[in-house]
C-alpha positions in Angstrom: 73.3 113.1 103.7 76.6 114.7 104.7 78.9 116.3 102.2 82.6 116.8 101.8 85.1 118.2 99.3 87.8 116.6 97.1 91.1 118.4 96.8 90.6 121.7 95.0 87.2 120.8 93.7 84.7 123.4 94.9 81.5 121.3 94.6 80.1 119.8 97.8 79.9 116.1 97.2 77.9 113.4 98.9 80.0 111.6 101.5 79.0 108.4 99.9 78.8 108.1 96.1 77.5 105.6 93.6 79.9 103.1 92.0 78.5 102.4 88.6 80.6 99.3 87.7 78.3 96.9 89.5 75.3 98.3 87.7 76.0 96.5 84.5 76.5 92.7 83.9 79.8 92.4 85.8 78.6 90.9 89.1 75.7 89.0 87.5 72.8 90.2 85.3 71.4 93.7 85.7 68.0 95.0 84.8 68.2 98.6 83.4 64.9 99.7 84.8 65.8 98.5 88.3 69.2 100.2 88.1 67.7 103.5 87.0 65.2 103.3 89.9 68.1 102.6 92.3 70.0 105.7 91.0 66.9 107.9 91.4 66.4 106.7 95.0 70.0 107.5 95.8 69.7 110.9 94.3 66.5 111.6 96.2 68.4 110.7 99.3 71.0 113.3 98.6 73.6 111.4 96.6 75.2 113.5 93.8 78.6 111.8 93.1 78.2 109.1 90.5 81.2 107.2 89.1 81.4 105.3 85.9 83.9 104.5 83.1 84.0 103.9 79.4 85.4 100.5 80.3 82.3 99.3 82.1 80.4 97.1 79.7 82.0 98.7 76.7 80.5 102.1 77.4 77.0 100.8 78.1 77.4 101.8 81.7 77.7 105.4 80.6 74.7 105.1 78.4 72.6 103.7 81.2 73.7 106.5 83.4 72.6 109.0 80.8 69.1 107.5 80.8 69.0 107.7 84.6 70.0 111.3 84.6 67.4 112.5 82.1 66.0 115.6 83.6 68.4 115.3 86.6 71.8 116.1 85.2 72.0 119.4 87.2 71.8 117.4 90.4 74.6 115.0 89.5 78.4 115.2 89.7 79.6 112.8 87.0 83.0 111.1 87.2 84.1 108.9 84.3 87.3 107.4 83.1 89.3 106.4 80.0 92.3 104.4 79.1 91.6 100.9 80.6 91.5 98.6 77.6 91.3 95.3 79.5 94.9 94.2 80.0 96.5 97.3 78.5 96.3 101.1 78.9 96.2 103.9 76.4 97.4 107.4 77.6 98.3 108.8 74.2 97.2 112.5 74.0 95.2 112.0 70.8 93.4 109.0 72.4 92.6 111.1 75.5 90.7 113.6 73.3 88.9 110.8 71.3 87.8 109.0 74.5 86.5 112.1 76.0 84.4 112.9 73.0 82.9 109.4 73.0 82.1 109.6 76.7 80.4 113.0 76.3 78.2 111.5 73.6 77.3 108.4 75.6 76.6 110.4 78.7 74.6 112.9 76.7 76.2 115.8 78.5 78.3 118.8 77.5 80.8 118.5 80.4 82.3 115.8 82.5 82.7 116.9 86.1 85.7 114.7 87.0 87.7 112.9 84.3 90.0 110.1 85.4 92.8 108.3 83.7 91.6 104.8 84.5 95.0 103.0 84.2 98.4 104.6 83.7 100.1 103.9 80.4 103.7 103.0 81.2 104.7 103.8 77.6 103.5 107.4 77.6 104.9 110.1 79.9 102.2 111.1 82.4 103.0 114.7 81.5 101.8 114.1 78.0 98.6 112.4 79.1 97.7 114.9 81.7 98.7 117.7 79.3 96.0 116.5 77.0 93.5 116.2 79.8 94.3 119.8 80.8 93.4 120.9 77.3 89.9 119.4 77.8 89.6 121.6 81.0 90.6 124.6 78.9 88.0 123.7 76.3 85.3 123.4 79.0 84.6 119.7 78.3 86.0 118.6 81.7 86.0 120.4 85.0 88.5 118.5 87.2 91.1 115.8 86.6 91.7 112.5 88.4 94.0 109.5 88.4 93.0 105.9 89.1 95.4 103.2 90.5 98.4 105.5 89.8 101.7 105.1 91.6 103.1 107.8 94.0 105.8 109.1 91.6 103.2 109.3 88.8 100.8 111.2 91.1 103.4 113.8 92.0 104.4 114.3 88.4 100.8 114.5 87.2 100.0 117.0 89.8 102.9 119.1 88.8 101.6 119.2 85.2 98.0 120.1 86.2 96.3 120.1 89.6 94.8 116.6 90.3 91.5 116.8 92.2 91.2 113.1 93.2 93.0 109.7 93.2 90.7 106.7 92.9 92.1 103.4 94.3 90.8 100.4 96.1 90.5 100.9 99.8 88.5 99.0 102.5 88.9 97.2 105.8 90.6 94.3 104.0 92.6 96.3 101.4 94.7 99.0 103.2 97.9 99.3 101.2 97.1 103.0 100.5 97.6 103.9 104.1 101.4 103.7 104.1 102.4 106.0 101.2 99.4 107.0 99.1 97.3 108.8 101.7 100.2 110.8 103.2 101.2 111.9 99.6 97.8 113.0 98.5 97.3 114.9 101.7 100.6 116.6 101.2 99.5 117.6 97.7 95.9 118.5 98.6 94.3 115.7 96.5 91.1 114.0 97.5 90.6 110.2 97.6 87.8 108.1 96.0 87.7 104.6 97.6 86.4 102.0 95.2 85.3 98.6 96.3 84.9 99.9 99.9 82.9 96.8 100.7 85.6 94.4 99.5 83.6 93.5 96.3 80.8 92.3 98.6 83.0 90.3 101.1 82.4 92.9 103.8 78.6 92.8 103.5 78.3 89.5 105.4 76.2 88.0 102.6 79.0 85.9 101.0 79.5 82.5 102.6 81.3 80.7 99.8 81.8 80.5 96.0 78.2 79.4 95.8 77.1 82.9 96.9 78.2 84.3 93.5 76.0 84.0 90.4 77.2 82.2 87.3 79.0 84.7 85.1 79.9 86.9 88.1 83.3 88.5 87.4 84.5 87.7 91.0 84.9 84.1 90.1 88.1 85.2 88.3 89.4 87.1 91.3 91.8 85.1 93.5 90.3 86.2 96.7 86.9 84.7 95.7 88.2 81.4 94.3 87.8 78.1 96.1 91.2 77.9 97.6 90.8 81.3 99.3 87.2 82.2 99.8 86.5 80.0 102.8 89.5 81.5 104.7 88.4 85.0 103.7 84.9 84.5 104.9 86.2 83.5 108.3 88.7 86.4 108.3 86.0 89.0 107.9 83.4 87.3 110.2 84.3 89.6 113.2 82.8 92.6 111.4 79.4 90.9 111.4 79.7 90.3 115.1 80.7 93.9 115.9 77.9 95.3 113.6 75.3 93.2 115.5 76.4 94.7 118.8 76.0 98.2 117.4 72.6 97.5 115.7 73.9 98.3 112.2 74.8 96.1 109.2 78.3 95.0 108.4 78.2 97.1 105.2 77.3 100.2 107.2 80.0 99.6 109.7 82.6 99.1 107.0 81.6 102.3 105.3 81.4 104.3 108.5 85.0 103.1 109.4 86.2 104.2 106.0 84.6 107.6 106.3 86.3 108.0 109.7 89.7 107.7 108.1 89.5 111.3 106.9 87.2 114.0 105.5 89.0 113.8 102.2 87.9 110.2 101.6 84.7 109.4 99.6 83.7 105.8 99.2 81.7 104.6 96.1 79.9 101.4 96.9 78.1 99.8 94.0 74.8 97.9 94.0 71.9 97.4 91.7 69.6 96.9 94.7 67.6 99.9 95.9 67.4 98.7 99.6 71.1 98.0 99.7 71.8 101.4 98.2 69.7 103.2 100.9 71.4 101.0 103.5 74.8 102.1 102.3 73.8 105.8 102.2 72.6 105.6 105.8 76.2 104.8 106.9 77.1 108.5 106.3 75.1 109.3 109.4 76.9 106.9 111.7 79.4 108.6 114.1 82.1 106.3 115.5 84.3 107.2 118.5 88.1 106.9 118.2 88.0 103.6 120.2 85.3 102.2 117.9 87.3 103.0 114.8 90.3 101.3 116.4 88.2 98.3 117.4 86.8 97.9 113.9 90.2 98.3 112.2 91.7 95.7 114.5 89.0 93.2 113.8 90.3 92.4 110.3 94.0 91.9 109.6 94.5 92.8 105.9 97.9 91.0 105.9 96.0 87.7 106.4 93.7 88.1 103.3 94.1 85.0 101.0 94.7 85.9 97.4 95.7 88.9 95.4 93.1 91.7 94.8 93.2 91.2 91.0 94.0 88.3 88.7 97.7 87.9 87.8 97.4 89.4 84.3 96.0 92.7 85.7 98.4 93.2 88.6 101.1 94.6 86.4 98.9 97.6 85.4 98.5 98.8 89.0 100.6 101.3 90.8 102.5 102.5 87.8 
């Protein structure tokens, strides 16, 4: 495993982390014992960055992670989030403190390594929210601060209130809006980047061939890009990735992750999977070295402007980029 650093965070972090959201019943059913085994296998392979949120399965994701980290906490860098209430956000200072205390209890730990505001609350000045988060740092309950899906102006104002170590936002071969203004900004400010859904919520793995590929109850059925009117076109759009991967004797997932890692040493993708073999496959992508011409070839293979459907359902789009 290769390691990299996020912003002013001094801990070396695995170049590929674990995205916890998929490890509970969001993309179909999840068996806790299998998930714990998958996390252990990843950590044995050198992964130390593990991302979760109090919004994932109503806090059960944090509780599951606590079980997986029994006797292993010292080898894990835990990132969790607060403030995403499913259609609304809460950034009130008093709520920040309450949410942190609950997460600490569920995670069975004394300190959260990286604490994110999951969604920005448009009704609360970011200075107030980050001010409360900074007090958690002063109290030793949180080590570093992060923002998730925040807009450029908010990022700058937050960083002026207290140093922000990382921004977490969706980024992959088929979702590249961050390249125009977000990446230049965080590099100006010295902030690291956590790329969630780096495999396009599974679309870049080459295993999705239509809506029938998703289990009943899978949350992606609600996402426009995976609905009947769009999914067929999107499967065809990303097909070239599978062809390029075959010529390089790697999987589409590995190629997509290697491309993302090549976008900068300050980028850390967090693919999520319940499957141990898929997890180890993803981790192996950190050892793939791509030439500049290969990076360009892969990037040109998928035109993100031609993706059919928005990346979130309509009711959630308003809470992004605030």
